[in-house]
PDB file as gemmi writes it, atoms N, CA and C in Angstrom:
CRYST1    1.000    1.000    1.000  90.00  90.00  90.00 P 1                      
ATOM      1  N   MET A   1       0.864  -1.182  -0.013  1.00  0.00           N  
ATOM      2  CA  MET A   1      -0.004  -0.018   0.014  1.00  0.00           C  
ATOM      3  C   MET A   1       0.895   1.237  -0.033  1.00  0.00           C  
ATOM      4  N   SER A   2       2.023   1.191   0.743  1.00  0.00           N  
ATOM      5  CA  SER A   2       2.834   2.451   0.822  1.00  0.00           C  
ATOM      6  C   SER A   2       3.474   2.739  -0.605  1.00  0.00           C  
ATOM      7  N   VAL A   3       3.706   1.704  -1.326  1.00  0.00           N  
ATOM      8  CA  VAL A   3       4.304   1.866  -2.702  1.00  0.00           C  
ATOM      9  C   VAL A   3       3.250   2.593  -3.603  1.00  0.00           C  
ATOM     10  N   ILE A   4       2.005   2.187  -3.471  1.00  0.00           N  
ATOM     11  CA  ILE A   4       0.900   2.760  -4.284  1.00  0.00           C  
ATOM     12  C   ILE A   4       0.727   4.306  -3.851  1.00  0.00           C  
ATOM     13  N   SER A   5       0.757   4.471  -2.556  1.00  0.00           N  
ATOM     14  CA  SER A   5       0.584   5.900  -2.102  1.00  0.00           C  
ATOM     15  C   SER A   5       1.795   6.708  -2.590  1.00  0.00           C  
ATOM     16  N   ARG A   6       2.987   6.140  -2.532  1.00  0.00           N  
ATOM     17  CA  ARG A   6       4.094   6.909  -3.051  1.00  0.00           C  
ATOM     18  C   ARG A   6       3.974   7.213  -4.427  1.00  0.00           C  
ATOM     19  N   ALA A   7       3.487   6.201  -5.298  1.00  0.00           N  
ATOM     20  CA  ALA A   7       3.355   6.358  -6.744  1.00  0.00           C  
ATOM     21  C   ALA A   7       2.265   7.537  -6.967  1.00  0.00           C  
ATOM     22  N   LYS A   8       1.250   7.470  -6.129  1.00  0.00           N  
ATOM     23  CA  LYS A   8       0.196   8.529  -6.310  1.00  0.00           C  
ATOM     24  C   LYS A   8       0.772   9.910  -6.005  1.00  0.00           C  
ATOM     25  N   THR A   9       1.533  10.046  -4.924  1.00  0.00           N  
ATOM     26  CA  THR A   9       2.074  11.277  -4.627  1.00  0.00           C  
ATOM     27  C   THR A   9       3.056  11.760  -5.673  1.00  0.00           C  
ATOM     28  N   TRP A  10       3.851  10.777  -6.211  1.00  0.00           N  
ATOM     29  CA  TRP A  10       4.806  11.098  -7.240  1.00  0.00           C  
ATOM     30  C   TRP A  10       4.114  11.601  -8.476  1.00  0.00           C  
ATOM     31  N   ALA A  11       2.997  10.862  -8.840  1.00  0.00           N  
ATOM     32  CA  ALA A  11       2.312  11.258 -10.054  1.00  0.00           C  
ATOM     33  C   ALA A  11       1.642  12.625  -9.865  1.00  0.00           C  
ATOM     34  N   GLY A  12       1.195  12.926  -8.634  1.00  0.00           N  
ATOM     35  CA  GLY A  12       0.602  14.248  -8.411  1.00  0.00           C  
ATOM     36  C   GLY A  12       1.673  15.350  -8.510  1.00  0.00           C  
ATOM     37  N   GLU A  13       2.826  15.056  -8.039  1.00  0.00           N  
ATOM     38  CA  GLU A  13       3.939  16.023  -8.109  1.00  0.00           C  
ATOM     39  C   GLU A  13       4.288  16.254  -9.581  1.00  0.00           C  
ATOM     40  N   ALA A  14       4.445  15.089 -10.288  1.00  0.00           N  
ATOM     41  CA  ALA A  14       4.804  15.176 -11.669  1.00  0.00           C  
ATOM     42  C   ALA A  14       3.757  16.002 -12.507  1.00  0.00           C  
ATOM     43  N   SER A  15       2.478  15.763 -12.210  1.00  0.00           N  
ATOM     44  CA  SER A  15       1.427  16.524 -12.934  1.00  0.00           C  
ATOM     45  C   SER A  15       1.520  17.993 -12.613  1.00  0.00           C  
ATOM     46  N   ALA A  16       1.680  18.203 -11.323  1.00  0.00           N  
ATOM     47  CA  ALA A  16       1.852  19.708 -10.880  1.00  0.00           C  
ATOM     48  C   ALA A  16       3.005  20.360 -11.580  1.00  0.00           C  
ATOM     49  N   ARG A  17       4.125  19.612 -11.696  1.00  0.00           N  
ATOM     50  CA  ARG A  17       5.344  20.194 -12.313  1.00  0.00           C  
ATOM     51  C   ARG A  17       5.052  20.420 -13.808  1.00  0.00           C  
ATOM     52  N   LEU A  18       4.361  19.414 -14.398  1.00  0.00           N  
ATOM     53  CA  LEU A  18       3.937  19.623 -15.822  1.00  0.00           C  
ATOM     54  C   LEU A  18       3.059  20.782 -16.015  1.00  0.00           C  
ATOM     55  N   ALA A  19       2.094  20.908 -15.133  1.00  0.00           N  
ATOM     56  CA  ALA A  19       1.180  22.119 -15.268  1.00  0.00           C  
ATOM     57  C   ALA A  19       2.008  23.394 -15.125  1.00  0.00           C  
ATOM     58  N   GLU A  20       2.883  23.424 -14.211  1.00  0.00           N  
ATOM     59  CA  GLU A  20       3.801  24.643 -14.020  1.00  0.00           C  
ATOM     60  C   GLU A  20       4.596  24.854 -15.303  1.00  0.00           C  
ATOM     61  N   ALA A  21       5.194  23.852 -15.875  1.00  0.00           N  
ATOM     62  CA  ALA A  21       5.987  23.976 -17.028  1.00  0.00           C  
ATOM     63  C   ALA A  21       5.078  24.462 -18.268  1.00  0.00           C  
ATOM     64  N   LEU A  22       3.842  23.895 -18.364  1.00  0.00           N  
ATOM     65  CA  LEU A  22       2.969  24.288 -19.447  1.00  0.00           C  
ATOM     66  C   LEU A  22       2.603  25.795 -19.241  1.00  0.00           C  
ATOM     67  N   ALA A  23       2.365  26.185 -17.976  1.00  0.00           N  
ATOM     68  CA  ALA A  23       2.053  27.575 -17.668  1.00  0.00           C  
ATOM     69  C   ALA A  23       3.184  28.453 -18.058  1.00  0.00           C  
ATOM     70  N   ALA A  24       4.376  28.043 -17.761  1.00  0.00           N  
ATOM     71  CA  ALA A  24       5.585  28.892 -18.063  1.00  0.00           C  
ATOM     72  C   ALA A  24       5.701  28.951 -19.591  1.00  0.00           C  
ATOM     73  N   LEU A  25       5.488  27.775 -20.281  1.00  0.00           N  
ATOM     74  CA  LEU A  25       5.567  27.830 -21.782  1.00  0.00           C  
ATOM     75  C   LEU A  25       4.567  28.786 -22.313  1.00  0.00           C  
ATOM     76  N   ALA A  26       3.268  28.726 -21.803  1.00  0.00           N  
ATOM     77  CA  ALA A  26       2.285  29.642 -22.311  1.00  0.00           C  
ATOM     78  C   ALA A  26       2.641  31.125 -22.076  1.00  0.00           C  
ATOM     79  N   ASP A  27       3.264  31.407 -20.919  1.00  0.00           N  
ATOM     80  CA  ASP A  27       3.653  32.713 -20.628  1.00  0.00           C  
ATOM     81  C   ASP A  27       4.787  33.172 -21.655  1.00  0.00           C  
ATOM     82  N   THR A  28       5.684  32.257 -22.005  1.00  0.00           N  
ATOM     83  CA  THR A  28       6.763  32.653 -22.932  1.00  0.00           C  
ATOM     84  C   THR A  28       6.296  32.729 -24.417  1.00  0.00           C  
ATOM     85  N   VAL A  29       5.265  31.814 -24.729  1.00  0.00           N  
ATOM     86  CA  VAL A  29       4.802  31.793 -26.060  1.00  0.00           C  
ATOM     87  C   VAL A  29       3.798  32.961 -26.356  1.00  0.00           C  
ATOM     88  N   ALA A  30       2.968  33.332 -25.313  1.00  0.00           N  
ATOM     89  CA  ALA A  30       1.981  34.377 -25.553  1.00  0.00           C  
ATOM     90  C   ALA A  30       2.608  35.670 -25.909  1.00  0.00           C  
ATOM     91  N   PRO A  31       3.650  36.223 -25.178  1.00  0.00           N  
ATOM     92  CA  PRO A  31       4.193  37.475 -25.561  1.00  0.00           C  
ATOM     93  C   PRO A  31       5.049  37.386 -26.859  1.00  0.00           C  
ATOM     94  N   ALA A  32       5.349  36.248 -27.358  1.00  0.00           N  
ATOM     95  CA  ALA A  32       6.214  36.149 -28.531  1.00  0.00           C  
ATOM     96  C   ALA A  32       5.729  36.928 -29.757  1.00  0.00           C  
ATOM     97  N   PRO A  33       4.388  36.954 -30.054  1.00  0.00           N  
ATOM     98  CA  PRO A  33       3.983  37.715 -31.201  1.00  0.00           C  
ATOM     99  C   PRO A  33       4.277  39.220 -31.139  1.00  0.00           C  
ATOM    100  N   GLN A  34       4.474  39.752 -29.916  1.00  0.00           N  
ATOM    101  CA  GLN A  34       4.761  41.141 -29.806  1.00  0.00           C  
ATOM    102  C   GLN A  34       6.098  41.590 -30.350  1.00  0.00           C  
ATOM    103  N   PRO A  35       7.253  40.837 -30.051  1.00  0.00           N  
ATOM    104  CA  PRO A  35       8.525  41.244 -30.574  1.00  0.00           C  
ATOM    105  C   PRO A  35       8.629  41.091 -32.129  1.00  0.00           C  
ATOM    106  N   LYS A  36       7.757  40.339 -32.732  1.00  0.00           N  
ATOM    107  CA  LYS A  36       7.882  40.015 -34.117  1.00  0.00           C  
ATOM    108  C   LYS A  36       7.852  41.230 -35.026  1.00  0.00           C  
ATOM    109  N   PRO A  37       7.044  42.317 -34.738  1.00  0.00           N  
ATOM    110  CA  PRO A  37       7.129  43.562 -35.587  1.00  0.00           C  
ATOM    111  C   PRO A  37       8.580  44.178 -35.608  1.00  0.00           C  
ATOM    112  N   VAL A  38       9.305  43.930 -34.598  1.00  0.00           N  
ATOM    113  CA  VAL A  38      10.660  44.550 -34.492  1.00  0.00           C  
ATOM    114  C   VAL A  38      11.495  44.138 -35.692  1.00  0.00           C  
ATOM    115  N   PRO A  39      11.574  42.815 -35.953  1.00  0.00           N  
ATOM    116  CA  PRO A  39      12.463  42.362 -37.130  1.00  0.00           C  
ATOM    117  C   PRO A  39      11.930  43.036 -38.495  1.00  0.00           C  
ATOM    118  N   VAL A  40      10.612  43.255 -38.556  1.00  0.00           N  
ATOM    119  CA  VAL A  40      10.110  43.859 -39.715  1.00  0.00           C  
ATOM    120  C   VAL A  40      10.639  45.216 -39.977  1.00  0.00           C  
ATOM    121  N   ARG A  41      10.792  46.014 -38.877  1.00  0.00           N  
ATOM    122  CA  ARG A  41      11.319  47.371 -38.980  1.00  0.00           C  
ATOM    123  C   ARG A  41      12.824  47.214 -39.390  1.00  0.00           C  
ATOM    124  N   VAL A  42      13.466  46.221 -38.786  1.00  0.00           N  
ATOM    125  CA  VAL A  42      14.880  46.063 -39.151  1.00  0.00           C  
ATOM    126  C   VAL A  42      15.035  45.763 -40.676  1.00  0.00           C  
ATOM    127  N   ARG A  43      14.129  44.923 -41.174  1.00  0.00           N  
ATOM    128  CA  ARG A  43      14.179  44.640 -42.594  1.00  0.00           C  
ATOM    129  C   ARG A  43      13.953  45.908 -43.430  1.00  0.00           C  
ATOM    130  N   ASN A  44      13.039  46.700 -43.016  1.00  0.00           N  
ATOM    131  CA  ASN A  44      12.787  47.940 -43.785  1.00  0.00           C  
ATOM    132  C   ASN A  44      13.963  48.827 -43.701  1.00  0.00           C  
ATOM    133  N   GLU A  45      14.649  48.937 -42.639  1.00  0.00           N  
ATOM    134  CA  GLU A  45      15.838  49.731 -42.537  1.00  0.00           C  
ATOM    135  C   GLU A  45      16.954  49.173 -43.381  1.00  0.00           C  
ATOM    136  N   ARG A  46      17.079  47.824 -43.528  1.00  0.00           N  
ATOM    137  CA  ARG A  46      18.085  47.241 -44.304  1.00  0.00           C  
ATOM    138  C   ARG A  46      17.777  47.509 -45.817  1.00  0.00           C  
ATOM    139  N   ARG A  47      16.511  47.499 -46.194  1.00  0.00           N  
ATOM    140  CA  ARG A  47      16.093  47.785 -47.537  1.00  0.00           C  
ATOM    141  C   ARG A  47      16.498  49.236 -47.913  1.00  0.00           C  
ATOM    142  N   ARG A  48      16.356  50.181 -46.965  1.00  0.00           N  
ATOM    143  CA  ARG A  48      16.725  51.511 -47.270  1.00  0.00           C  
ATOM    144  C   ARG A  48      18.327  51.601 -47.485  1.00  0.00           C  
TER     145      ARG A  48                                                      
END                                                                             
């Protein structure tokens, strides 16, 4: 029984860490579209 309880707690911790990692990924991916206009300006400056 202790092994099963340990497995359950480990699975809970793993799922919590996965959720935190996914949240961190979402935070890093969500602001990504904002810096994209910057390279466009750089390209325009290079064309000039």
